[in-house]
One Martini backbone bead per residue (centre of mass of N, CA, C, O) as a GRO file, in nm:
protein
  292
    1MET     BB    1  -3.348   1.567   0.364
    2ASN     BB    2  -3.243   1.408   0.063
    3VAL     BB    3  -2.947   1.238   0.065
    4PRO     BB    4  -2.724   1.119  -0.136
    5THR     BB    5  -2.582   0.798  -0.240
    6LEU     BB    6  -2.267   0.666  -0.317
    7ARG     BB    7  -2.202   0.362  -0.491
    8LEU     BB    8  -1.916   0.149  -0.474
    9SER     BB    9  -1.738  -0.061  -0.643
   10ASN     BB   10  -1.456  -0.232  -0.702
   11GLY     BB   11  -1.438  -0.130  -0.992
   12ASP     BB   12  -1.441   0.171  -0.916
   13LEU     BB   13  -1.180   0.170  -0.754
   14ARG     BB   14  -1.000   0.096  -0.999
   15ARG     BB   15  -1.087   0.361  -1.176
   16VAL     BB   16  -0.975   0.592  -0.955
   17VAL     BB   17  -0.644   0.581  -0.969
   18ASP     BB   18  -0.571   0.842  -1.154
   19ASP     BB   19  -0.585   1.024  -0.906
   20ALA     BB   20  -0.339   1.221  -0.773
   21ASP     BB   21  -0.482   1.341  -0.516
   22VAL     BB   22  -0.495   1.084  -0.353
   23VAL     BB   23  -0.192   1.056  -0.295
   24GLN     BB   24  -0.139   1.341  -0.181
   25ALA     BB   25  -0.334   1.325   0.059
   26VAL     BB   26  -0.191   1.094   0.205
   27ALA     BB   27   0.085   1.229   0.231
   28THR     BB   28   0.002   1.478   0.395
   29ALA     BB   29  -0.119   1.322   0.637
   30LEU     BB   30   0.137   1.156   0.705
   31ILE     BB   31   0.318   1.393   0.775
   32ALA     BB   32   0.145   1.509   1.003
   33ARG     BB   33   0.141   1.253   1.178
   34SER     BB   34   0.452   1.214   1.207
   35SER     BB   35   0.490   1.507   1.355
   36GLY     BB   36   0.241   1.503   1.581
   37ARG     BB   37  -0.010   1.617   1.462
   38GLU     BB   38  -0.349   1.647   1.562
   39ASP     BB   39  -0.449   1.779   1.266
   40TRP     BB   40  -0.451   1.554   1.039
   41LEU     BB   41  -0.774   1.535   1.010
   42ASP     BB   42  -0.811   1.813   0.857
   43HIS     BB   43  -0.776   1.672   0.568
   44ALA     BB   44  -1.053   1.595   0.606
   45THR     BB   45  -1.403   1.607   0.460
   46GLY     BB   46  -1.475   1.383   0.680
   47ARG     BB   47  -1.629   1.076   0.764
   48VAL     BB   48  -1.568   0.729   0.876
   49GLY     BB   49  -1.761   0.419   0.870
   50THR     BB   50  -1.935   0.133   1.015
   51PRO     BB   51  -2.248  -0.059   1.016
   52GLY     BB   52  -2.122  -0.385   1.054
   53ASP     BB   53  -1.998  -0.442   0.793
   54ASP     BB   54  -1.816  -0.422   0.477
   55THR     BB   55  -1.890  -0.110   0.510
   56ALA     BB   56  -1.797   0.208   0.400
   57VAL     BB   57  -1.887   0.540   0.532
   58PHE     BB   58  -1.894   0.846   0.379
   59GLU     BB   59  -1.920   1.185   0.526
   60SER     BB   60  -1.981   1.495   0.450
   61ALA     BB   61  -1.926   1.804   0.610
   62GLU     BB   62  -2.070   2.000   0.404
   63ASP     BB   63  -2.350   1.810   0.283
   64GLY     BB   64  -2.386   1.488   0.372
   65GLN     BB   65  -2.274   1.319   0.173
   66ARG     BB   66  -2.251   0.983   0.050
   67CYS     BB   67  -2.011   0.697   0.061
   68CYS     BB   68  -1.998   0.365  -0.057
   69MET     BB   69  -1.775   0.097   0.046
   70SER     BB   70  -1.541  -0.118   0.085
   71ALA     BB   71  -1.351  -0.169   0.357
   72ALA     BB   72  -1.136  -0.350   0.233
   73GLY     BB   73  -1.088  -0.166  -0.011
   74LEU     BB   74  -0.987   0.080   0.148
   75ARG     BB   75  -0.747  -0.059   0.275
   76ASP     BB   76  -0.614  -0.155   0.009
   77TYR     BB   77  -0.581   0.125  -0.110
   78ARG     BB   78  -0.393   0.239   0.105
   79LEU     BB   79  -0.166   0.030   0.066
   80ALA     BB   80  -0.113   0.104  -0.233
   81VAL     BB   81  -0.035   0.399  -0.186
   82LEU     BB   82   0.200   0.343   0.009
   83THR     BB   83   0.361   0.177  -0.190
   84ALA     BB   84   0.405   0.404  -0.395
   85LEU     BB   85   0.548   0.603  -0.206
   86ALA     BB   86   0.782   0.419  -0.124
   87SER     BB   87   0.889   0.365  -0.408
   88ARG     BB   88   0.949   0.662  -0.497
   89HIS     BB   89   1.158   0.708  -0.231
   90LEU     BB   90   1.342   0.412  -0.224
   91LEU     BB   91   1.422   0.381  -0.494
   92SER     BB   92   1.632   0.357  -0.729
   93PRO     BB   93   1.732   0.486  -0.996
   94GLY     BB   94   1.534   0.362  -1.263
   95VAL     BB   95   1.447   0.065  -1.347
   96VAL     BB   96   1.144  -0.127  -1.294
   97THR     BB   97   1.108  -0.447  -1.134
   98ALA     BB   98   0.818  -0.620  -1.055
   99SER     BB   99   0.651  -0.777  -0.765
  100VAL     BB  100   0.329  -0.943  -0.722
  101ILE     BB  101   0.163  -1.078  -0.427
  102GLY     BB  102  -0.163  -1.237  -0.458
  103SER     BB  103  -0.519  -1.139  -0.440
  104GLY     BB  104  -0.760  -0.987  -0.576
  105LEU     BB  105  -0.809  -0.662  -0.495
  106ALA     BB  106  -0.529  -0.613  -0.377
  107LEU     BB  107  -0.379  -0.684  -0.636
  108GLU     BB  108  -0.522  -0.488  -0.832
  109LEU     BB  109  -0.450  -0.221  -0.685
  110GLN     BB  110  -0.149  -0.247  -0.700
  111LEU     BB  111  -0.128  -0.254  -1.009
  112ALA     BB  112  -0.281   0.013  -1.071
  113ILE     BB  113  -0.103   0.210  -0.891
  114LEU     BB  114   0.171   0.144  -1.006
  115ARG     BB  115   0.106   0.222  -1.299
  116THR     BB  116   0.022   0.538  -1.223
  117HIS     BB  117   0.254   0.612  -0.961
  118VAL     BB  118   0.509   0.453  -1.092
  119PRO     BB  119   0.789   0.498  -1.241
  120ASN     BB  120   0.966   0.289  -1.468
  121ILE     BB  121   0.797   0.042  -1.540
  122SER     BB  122   0.870  -0.260  -1.728
  123HIS     BB  123   0.792  -0.500  -1.515
  124VAL     BB  124   0.557  -0.769  -1.416
  125ALA     BB  125   0.530  -1.005  -1.159
  126VAL     BB  126   0.273  -1.257  -1.104
  127ALA     BB  127   0.150  -1.405  -0.798
  128VAL     BB  128  -0.103  -1.628  -0.724
  129VAL     BB  129  -0.269  -1.640  -0.401
  130GLY     BB  130  -0.517  -1.833  -0.479
  131ASN     BB  131  -0.856  -1.784  -0.656
  132LEU     BB  132  -0.787  -1.455  -0.741
  133PRO     BB  133  -0.734  -1.323  -1.014
  134PRO     BB  134  -0.676  -1.089  -1.221
  135SER     BB  135  -0.818  -0.898  -1.425
  136GLN     BB  136  -0.811  -0.829  -1.758
  137ALA     BB  137  -0.831  -0.520  -1.734
  138VAL     BB  138  -0.571  -0.482  -1.567
  139LEU     BB  139  -0.377  -0.618  -1.770
  140ASP     BB  140  -0.441  -0.435  -2.016
  141GLN     BB  141  -0.329  -0.175  -1.893
  142LEU     BB  142  -0.036  -0.261  -1.889
  143ASP     BB  143  -0.012  -0.306  -2.193
  144ARG     BB  144  -0.092  -0.012  -2.284
  145ASP     BB  145   0.170   0.101  -2.108
  146GLY     BB  146   0.421  -0.101  -2.170
  147ILE     BB  147   0.398  -0.339  -1.960
  148GLY     BB  148   0.529  -0.608  -1.862
  149LEU     BB  149   0.410  -0.962  -1.830
  150SER     BB  150   0.403  -1.214  -1.560
  151LEU     BB  151   0.267  -1.536  -1.500
  152VAL     BB  152   0.340  -1.713  -1.217
  153ASP     BB  153   0.365  -1.996  -0.998
  154SER     BB  154   0.555  -1.840  -0.784
  155PRO     BB  155   0.698  -1.631  -0.561
  156ALA     BB  156   0.992  -1.698  -0.636
  157ASP     BB  157   0.959  -1.626  -0.937
  158ALA     BB  158   0.877  -1.327  -0.891
  159VAL     BB  159   1.133  -1.225  -0.724
  160PHE     BB  160   1.324  -1.276  -0.941
  161GLY     BB  161   1.504  -0.976  -1.008
  162ALA     BB  162   1.354  -0.783  -0.829
  163ASN     BB  163   1.330  -0.429  -0.703
  164LEU     BB  164   1.009  -0.487  -0.652
  165VAL     BB  165   0.831  -0.610  -0.363
  166VAL     BB  166   0.485  -0.724  -0.324
  167LEU     BB  167   0.280  -0.799  -0.043
  168ALA     BB  168  -0.078  -0.854  -0.083
  169GLY     BB  169  -0.041  -1.139   0.063
  170PRO     BB  170  -0.028  -1.423   0.195
  171ALA     BB  171   0.283  -1.620   0.163
  172PRO     BB  172   0.514  -1.871   0.058
  173LEU     BB  173   0.816  -1.727   0.040
  174GLY     BB  174   1.047  -1.788   0.213
  175THR     BB  175   1.416  -1.745   0.109
  176PRO     BB  176   1.481  -1.534  -0.096
  177ARG     BB  177   1.695  -1.364  -0.303
  178LEU     BB  178   1.750  -1.043  -0.301
  179ALA     BB  179   1.804  -0.785  -0.473
  180LYS     BB  180   1.993  -0.537  -0.523
  181GLY     BB  181   1.814  -0.261  -0.404
  182ALA     BB  182   1.565  -0.358  -0.285
  183VAL     BB  183   1.205  -0.338  -0.238
  184LEU     BB  184   1.008  -0.444   0.044
  185VAL     BB  185   0.651  -0.490   0.067
  186ASN     BB  186   0.450  -0.531   0.366
  187THR     BB  187   0.082  -0.577   0.391
  188THR     BB  188  -0.008  -0.830   0.593
  189GLY     BB  189   0.083  -0.832   0.915
  190VAL     BB  190   0.318  -1.042   0.876
  191ASP     BB  191   0.578  -1.207   0.950
  192LEU     BB  192   0.878  -1.266   0.836
  193PRO     BB  193   1.125  -1.449   0.776
  194ALA     BB  194   1.417  -1.444   0.940
  195ALA     BB  195   1.607  -1.514   0.700
  196LEU     BB  196   1.511  -1.278   0.518
  197LEU     BB  197   1.607  -1.039   0.711
  198GLU     BB  198   1.915  -1.074   0.655
  199ASN     BB  199   1.887  -0.902   0.375
  200VAL     BB  200   1.820  -0.656   0.554
  201HIS     BB  201   1.910  -0.313   0.638
  202ALA     BB  202   1.614  -0.168   0.647
  203VAL     BB  203   1.329  -0.013   0.818
  204TYR     BB  204   0.996   0.084   0.725
  205VAL     BB  205   0.713   0.279   0.835
  206ASP     BB  206   0.386   0.418   0.865
  207ASP     BB  207   0.361   0.341   1.197
  208ARG     BB  208   0.513   0.354   1.496
  209GLU     BB  209   0.281   0.330   1.697
  210GLY     BB  210   0.152   0.080   1.571
  211LEU     BB  211   0.401  -0.099   1.609
  212ALA     BB  212   0.428  -0.078   1.922
  213GLY     BB  213   0.114  -0.199   1.948
  214SER     BB  214   0.205  -0.459   1.841
  215ASP     BB  215   0.286  -0.825   1.770
  216ARG     BB  216   0.542  -0.786   1.638
  217THR     BB  217   0.845  -0.926   1.657
  218PHE     BB  218   1.060  -0.709   1.553
  219SER     BB  219   0.956  -0.464   1.739
  220ALA     BB  220   1.094  -0.606   2.016
  221ILE     BB  221   1.375  -0.576   1.871
  222ARG     BB  222   1.676  -0.490   1.862
  223PRO     BB  223   1.909  -0.386   1.678
  224GLY     BB  224   2.094  -0.682   1.594
  225ARG     BB  225   1.938  -0.879   1.737
  226GLN     BB  226   1.862  -1.188   1.812
  227ARG     BB  227   1.595  -1.429   1.706
  228GLY     BB  228   1.731  -1.687   1.650
  229ARG     BB  229   1.940  -1.900   1.500
  230GLY     BB  230   2.131  -1.635   1.425
  231HIS     BB  231   1.936  -1.415   1.381
  232ARG     BB  232   1.876  -1.083   1.255
  233SER     BB  233   1.765  -0.753   1.317
  234PRO     BB  234   1.655  -0.495   1.168
  235GLU     BB  235   1.624  -0.155   1.142
  236VAL     BB  236   1.414   0.097   1.250
  237VAL     BB  237   1.456   0.419   1.104
  238ALA     BB  238   1.160   0.501   0.984
  239ASP     BB  239   0.905   0.687   0.867
  240LEU     BB  240   0.745   0.788   0.585
  241GLY     BB  241   0.683   1.081   0.664
  242ARG     BB  242   0.984   1.169   0.691
  243VAL     BB  243   1.060   1.111   0.400
  244LEU     BB  244   0.847   1.293   0.259
  245ALA     BB  245   0.952   1.560   0.423
  246GLY     BB  246   1.286   1.535   0.443
  247ASP     BB  247   1.389   1.422   0.742
  248HIS     BB  248   1.474   1.169   0.570
  249PRO     BB  249   1.677   1.014   0.327
  250GLY     BB  250   1.660   0.716   0.322
  251ARG     BB  251   1.835   0.614   0.095
  252THR     BB  252   2.213   0.544   0.125
  253ASP     BB  253   2.225   0.276  -0.063
  254HIS     BB  254   2.210   0.118  -0.363
  255ASN     BB  255   2.234  -0.198  -0.232
  256HIS     BB  256   2.017  -0.185  -0.041
  257VAL     BB  257   1.780  -0.354   0.152
  258LEU     BB  258   1.434  -0.268   0.180
  259LEU     BB  259   1.181  -0.245   0.434
  260VAL     BB  260   0.819  -0.227   0.422
  261GLU     BB  261   0.594  -0.170   0.694
  262LEU     BB  262   0.239  -0.209   0.697
  263VAL     BB  263   0.043  -0.143   0.993
  264GLY     BB  264  -0.174   0.119   0.998
  265GLY     BB  265  -0.337   0.133   1.247
  266GLY     BB  266  -0.594   0.378   1.287
  267ALA     BB  267  -0.591   0.431   0.944
  268GLU     BB  268  -0.743   0.215   0.778
  269LEU     BB  269  -0.992   0.413   0.790
  270ASP     BB  270  -0.949   0.667   0.572
  271PRO     BB  271  -1.086   0.983   0.547
  272VAL     BB  272  -0.908   1.112   0.335
  273LEU     BB  273  -0.933   0.893   0.119
  274ALA     BB  274  -1.241   0.870   0.105
  275GLY     BB  275  -1.286   1.164   0.008
  276ARG     BB  276  -1.124   1.141  -0.258
  277ILE     BB  277  -1.282   0.912  -0.381
  278HIS     BB  278  -1.551   1.055  -0.388
  279HIS     BB  279  -1.468   1.291  -0.566
  280ALA     BB  280  -1.353   1.130  -0.810
  281ALA     BB  281  -1.603   0.956  -0.871
  282ALA     BB  282  -1.806   1.185  -0.918
  283ALA     BB  283  -1.643   1.326  -1.148
  284ALA     BB  284  -1.647   1.040  -1.326
  285GLY     BB  285  -1.933   0.887  -1.292
  286LEU     BB  286  -1.930   0.687  -1.065
  287GLY     BB  287  -2.151   0.476  -0.980
  288THR     BB  288  -2.440   0.477  -0.763
  289VAL     BB  289  -2.742   0.650  -0.703
  290ALA     BB  290  -2.899   0.691  -0.381
  291PRO     BB  291  -3.107   0.727  -0.152
  292HIS     BB  292  -3.086   0.770   0.198
   0.00000   0.00000   0.00000
């Protein structure tokens, strides 16, 4: 039997962000995984793997249909969805002024998913680190939704005054003063400057087991212990799954600066997310269909 394969470009990934079920599916699986349930993968409708290059191949358990997409794109998509979930649950109520720092598809997906899945964003400052600025189509979508946009020269300029700061790629962030009540989301997998962490009151992670198994510096230091040169490490208080489930209150002080570290763990190629992307893209008529 010749089973068709749906091939998605990076542009297709950007266009499928409007599907609310994609975000809900990731949230549901994250809650199940956080609670220690071994059946969290039951939320997946198939499996995902890589044939050896940068292609992720999702195969439906129901009918064997396949969907191919960039593996890096799938990882970046998951990070953007987790950023949106963290923002919705940890920001203080009110208007959101966002800062997104990065380049390429990771930057574009963050902008697209913040636009569609985080309410009350009034303005976004974008600092491009690298040589891949966001496409005009992504910027035009922000404008059509009434979201103000500033393309700034440096990460420090982007961070100034923002209550949501997203690091979508490694950047020379320095030690800017974060606004009171800010949420800082680090998707890079790289430790932030110790001096910057002094402004942080609490840390949330997407995967505590993944953090424990990583080589991240702050994960090995007890809360409040010095990191050297007088710097202190903020406490990792909970994983996002507990916050989403209502088992942890999340923000407890309007003025606290919160850091969200997205460490990924073993779910970087997320079969739950890949299945939802496949379903949404097929329903929207995106991608190109080729014989298996």
